[in-house]
N, C-alpha and C positions, 0 to 999 in steps of 0.2 A: 315574180311571185314573192309573197312576204316570207321573211324568215325570223326565227326567234334566236336570241343569243344565249350561248351557254352560260356566259358570265354577263349578267345584265349590268354590272357595274361599269362595263366599258363604255356604256351609252353616254356617260358624261364626257368621254373623250372624242365623241364623234359629232359631226355637224352636217347639215344638208349640203350636198355637193361634193363631200369628201370622196375621193377615190381610194378603195381599200383592197387588200388582198386578204383571203380567209380561207380556212378549211371548212367544207360543208360536211356536217356529220348526219348521216342517214341511217336510221335504224332499221333492222329486219322486220320490225313491227310496222305494218303500213299505217297504223293509226297514230304512231308517235310523231312528234314534232320534227321538222328539219332544222337543225341548229347551226349557227355559225360560231366558229372558235378560232383562236389564234389570229385575231383580226389586227392587221398593220395598216395604218394610214400611209399612203404613198403619194398622195397629193391632196391639198387643202382646199376645201370648198369655201372657208371663212378665213380670208387673209390676215386678219388681225389676231387670229388664235395661234398661240405659240406651243406646240406639243413638246413633250419632254425630250423627244429624240426624233430626228429625221432619218428616214430609211431611203436607202439608194437601191434601185432595182438594176442589177447589172445588165448592161446592153452591149452588144458587139461593138468593139472599138474603145471601150472604156479602159484606161490604164489601171491596173491593179496595184494598190499601194503595197510597200515592202513590209508587210506584217511580220512581226517576230514571234516565234513559238519555241517550245521545248518538246522534242520528240520522246518516243518510247525508250530511248536509251539515255535520256536526261540531257541530250546534246542540243544545243541552241541551233535552231535553224530559221531562215527567213525566206520569203517567197522569191526574192530576186535571185537567190542562188540556183533557181531552177530555170532562169532564163536561157532560152535556146531549146528548151523541151516544152512539150505540150503537157500541161498539168490539169488534172481533174481534181477539184476540191469539193468537199462536202462537210457537213457539220452533224454531230452526233453527241450523245453522252452515253457512257457505258451502262448506266442503271436504267435506261429507257425501258419502260414496261410494255410499250405498244409494238406488237409484231410488225405492223405495216409501217412503222416510222423508222427509227434508227437501225433496228435489225434488218429490215428489207433494204435499205439503202446500203448497208455494209455487205449484205449478201450480193447485191448488185455489183459492188466494187470488187468483191472477190471473184465474180464471174469475169468482170473486165480484166482483172489482173491476170487470171489464168489465160484467158484468150489472147491477150497481148503477148504473154510469154511465148505462145506458140509462133510468134512472128518476131524473131530476134532483132531484126532491123527496126521495127516499130517500137519494140519494147525498150530499146535503148534510147528512143527519142521522147519517151513518155514517162510521166510520174504521177502517182496517186497520193492524195493527202486527206486524211480524215481528221477534222479538227473538233476537239471537245469544247463545249461551252460550259463545262462543269469543273472549273479548276480546284474547287474545294475537295472533290471526291477523286477526280481522274488524274492521279499521279502518273508519272512515267512508268512505274511498275505496273500499275492497273491498266494502263493503255497497252502496255506490251502483252499482258496476259490476254486481254480483250482481242487484240490484233492477231495474236498467234492462233486463237481459236478459229478465226475466219481464213487465215492464210493457210493453216494446217502445219505450221512449224514454229518453233521458238528459236531457231538458229538465227544468228546476228544477220546472216546474208539473206534471210527470209524478208527482211524489211528494207532491203536495198531499193526496191521499186515502190513501195508503199509505206509512208510514214503515218504514224497516229501521234497527234501532237495536241498541246494545249498551251494557251498563253496566260498571262496575268489577267486578272479580272479586268483591268482597264483596256488591255489589248483586245480581249474577247468582246467587249462592248462595242469597240470600234469596228471590229470585223463583222459583227452582227448587223451594224448599221449599213456597212458597205455592201454586204452579200445579202441583205434583206432576210435576216433570221430574227423573227419574232420570238422573244424569250421572256417568259413570266413564271413566277413561282407557282407550283401546283400543290395538289393535296399530298399529304404523307411524304413530304420532302422530295417530291417528283419536280420536273420541270415541264411546263407546257411550252411548246415550240413549234415553229413552222419548219419546213423542209427546204433546203437551198443547196443546189449543186451547180457548180460552174465549171466550164471548159475554158482554160486560159491558154492562149497560143504561145508559141515560142517567143513572141515579141513582148510578152508580159501583159497583153491586153485581152479582155474579155472576147471569147469567140462565140460562146453559146451559154445561155442561162436555163437551167431546168428547175422550176419551182415544183414543189410537191413530190409525189412518188408515183406519178404516172409514166415517167420516162423508163425505158428498159436498156439493158446492157447493149442490145442490138442498135438502138438508137444512137447511143453515145459512141460506140465503136464506128459506126458509119461516119459520124461527125469527126472523129479523130482522124480517121483515114483521108477524109475530104480535106481536112485542114493541113495534114502533113503532105498531101499531094499538091495543094496550092503553094505551100511553103517551098516545096522542091523545085 
């Protein structure tokens, strides 16, 4: 079926045969147009065209680079330090105004964090990581306040299993490419973005990729338990 673009200017970046990911915007008004937004080209139909960025869609078995970040305590962290644990990573920004985007994903993470804590053995083998792609605004202090609201505590120990972190602008650009996070400036200093959540196995490789916001905590917990069972 035909779709219209929320941002028609993106048409200049698209070519016949391109493979894309996008969010489909459907209004409650049955007469309204169905729109595509947050379009990311993941495969080119025109080989001589050189896009400004190439995005990688995480697939099981892909080795995850050792990205470097700074967490809610201002402490430097990097992905390889979690080697040996199952890591769930997602991307957010604290000013996100859309309840079905960053707030929904973070609520899901809060549910997963709580349910994992009920299983001490599994809790010790897992870690959660929420990465902001808004380094200009999301300072460690801001991330700590944001995280505490979802965890329900501001105690230092409250973040032992779930880090909220941000990288330099250059590092975030590379992470966005690897984890297929489309990021563009929005109206009123907002950020238009796609959603990306990835389960990384104890070996540092992608185990499962969850685009969008359709996944549930139950889905992810089942994958975590299966992964840990196979690793054992």
